[in-house]
C-alpha positions in Angstrom: 0.3 0.1 0.2 2.9 2.6 0.9 4.1 1.7 -2.3 1.3 2.7 -4.3 1.1 5.9 -2.2 4.6 6.5 -2.9 4.5 5.9 -6.8 1.4 8.1 -7.2 3.0 11.3 -5.3 5.9 10.8 -7.4 3.5 11.1 -10.9 1.6 13.2 -9.2 4.4 15.8 -8.3 5.8 14.9 -12.2 3.2 16.1 -13.3 2.7 19.2 -11.1 6.5 20.0 -12.7 6.2 19.4 -16.1 2.6 21.5 -15.8 4.3 24.7 -14.2 7.0 24.8 -15.9 8.1 27.7 -19.0 4.6 28.5 -20.1 2.1 28.9 -16.6 -0.4 26.6 -17.8 -1.4 23.4 -19.9 0.2 22.9 -23.1 -2.3 22.1 -25.7 -1.7 18.5 -26.3 -1.7 18.2 -22.6 -5.8 19.8 -22.8 -6.2 17.8 -25.5 -5.3 14.9 -22.6 -7.9 16.1 -20.5 -9.9 16.4 -22.8 -10.3 12.8 -24.1 -10.7 11.5 -20.6 -13.6 13.7 -20.1 -15.2 12.4 -23.2 -15.2 9.0 -22.4 -16.7 9.8 -19.0 -19.7 11.1 -20.8 -19.5 7.9 -23.0 -20.5 6.2 -19.4 -23.1 8.7 -18.9 -25.0 8.7 -22.1 -23.8 4.7 -22.9 -22.6 6.1 -26.2 -19.2 4.2 -27.4 -19.6 5.0 -31.3 -16.9 7.5 -30.7 -13.9 6.1 -28.2 -12.2 5.7 -31.4 -11.3 8.4 -31.6 -9.5 8.9 -27.8 -8.0 5.3 -27.7 -5.6 3.5 -29.6 -6.1 0.4 -32.0 -4.4 -1.3 -29.8 -4.8 0.5 -26.4 -4.6 -1.6 -23.2 -7.1 -1.3 -20.3 -4.8 -2.6 -17.6 -8.1 -2.0 -15.1 -9.9 -5.0 -16.9 -12.6 -6.8 -14.7 -10.6 -10.3 -15.2 -6.7 -8.6 -16.4 -5.8 -6.4 -19.4 -8.5 -5.8 -22.1 -6.3 -5.4 -25.3 -7.4 -3.7 -28.0 -10.1 -1.7 -29.4 -12.9 -3.6 -30.0 -12.4 -5.6 -26.4 -11.6 -1.9 -24.7 -15.3 -1.2 -26.5 -16.8 -4.4 -25.2 -15.9 -3.9 -21.8 -17.1 -0.7 -20.9 -20.0 -0.7 -22.7 -21.2 -4.1 -20.8 -20.1 -2.5 -17.2 -22.0 0.8 -18.6 -25.4 -0.9 -18.9 -24.8 -3.2 -15.5 -24.8 0.4 -14.2 -27.9 3.9 -14.3 -27.1 7.4 -13.6 -23.8 7.5 -14.1 -21.9 10.0 -13.0 -18.1 11.1 -12.4 -17.2 14.8 -10.4 -13.5 15.4 -11.0 -11.8 16.3 -7.7 -7.9 17.2 -9.3 -6.6 16.8 -12.9 -3.4 17.0 -14.1 -1.7 16.4 -17.9 1.1 16.6 -20.0 1.9 15.8 -23.3 2.2 12.1 -22.8 0.4 11.7 -19.7 -3.0 12.6 -17.6 -3.7 12.0 -14.5 -7.0 12.3 -13.0 -9.0 12.3 -9.5 -13.1 11.7 -9.5 -16.1 10.5 -7.3 -17.9 8.1 -9.6 -21.5 7.5 -8.7 -24.0 5.6 -10.4 -27.0 3.0 -9.8 -26.6 -0.8 -10.1 -29.3 -2.4 -12.3 -28.8 -5.9 -11.4 -27.0 -7.6 -8.4 -23.1 -7.9 -9.5 -19.9 -6.6 -8.6 -20.8 -6.6 -4.7 -24.2 -3.9 -5.3 -27.0 -5.4 -5.4 -29.5 -4.1 -8.3 -31.0 -0.8 -6.7 -27.4 0.7 -4.8 -26.5 3.7 -5.4 -22.3 3.6 -4.7 -19.8 6.1 -4.8 -16.4 5.5 -5.6 -13.2 7.7 -5.3 -10.6 7.2 -7.7 -7.7 7.9 -9.9 -7.7 7.0 -13.1 -4.3 7.2 -15.2 -3.4 7.3 -19.0 -0.6 7.2 -21.5 -1.0 8.7 -24.6 0.4 8.0 -28.4 2.1 11.2 -30.4 -1.3 11.1 -32.6 -3.0 12.2 -29.0 -5.3 8.3 -28.3 -5.0 6.7 -25.4 -2.2 3.7 -25.5 -2.9 2.2 -21.8 -5.5 3.5 -18.9 -4.9 2.3 -15.1 -7.6 2.7 -12.9 -6.7 2.8 -8.5 -9.7 2.8 -6.7 -9.9 4.3 -2.8 -8.3 1.1 -0.9 -11.1 2.0 1.8 -13.7 1.7 -0.3 -12.4 -1.5 -1.9 -12.0 -3.3 1.1 -15.5 -2.1 2.2 -17.1 -3.9 -0.7 -14.9 -7.1 0.1 -16.3 -7.4 3.6 -20.0 -7.6 1.7 -19.4 -9.9 -0.7 -18.0 -12.6 1.7 -20.0 -14.6 4.0 -19.6 -14.4 7.6 -17.5 -17.3 8.7 -17.9 -18.7 11.7 -14.9 -17.7 14.8 -12.7 -20.8 15.4 -10.6 -21.4 18.3 -7.0 -22.3 16.9 -6.0 -22.5 20.4 -6.9 -26.0 20.3 -4.7 -28.7 19.9 -6.2 -32.0 18.5 
């Protein structure tokens, strides 16, 4: 946990340094990178992923897939559509945004309501998650890689909900 926090702090510091150097604000390319994150986020709200290829490279990789890495635009698109269709009332509130010409990192609160039981939620349950989204971009400004880091406290609460209650076992007795 400390290693992840340290790594995120280093990445954030690099972004802050690169964004504050020289020109007084984000470059056009850095702004375009943040705009890409906003556009994809809007797709979750509208459930229309038809323009995902405008923002994600054909060989893009989503490292935040439910079962591991998702490789390729069409596979990423199918996974996002599947996830979005298990939720309704998707909304994202951006808290911090950092970018340079090659990377973007946003911290946001993502809120949605489950339409069916799954992922630790019951149908009709609304949940808000504090998340950090990190994206790498190619020379054409398309996302080549994406990582998502969820607040560990939220994740642990969800895991505890999913686990059945286990009886206490007396480990002091030997048979």
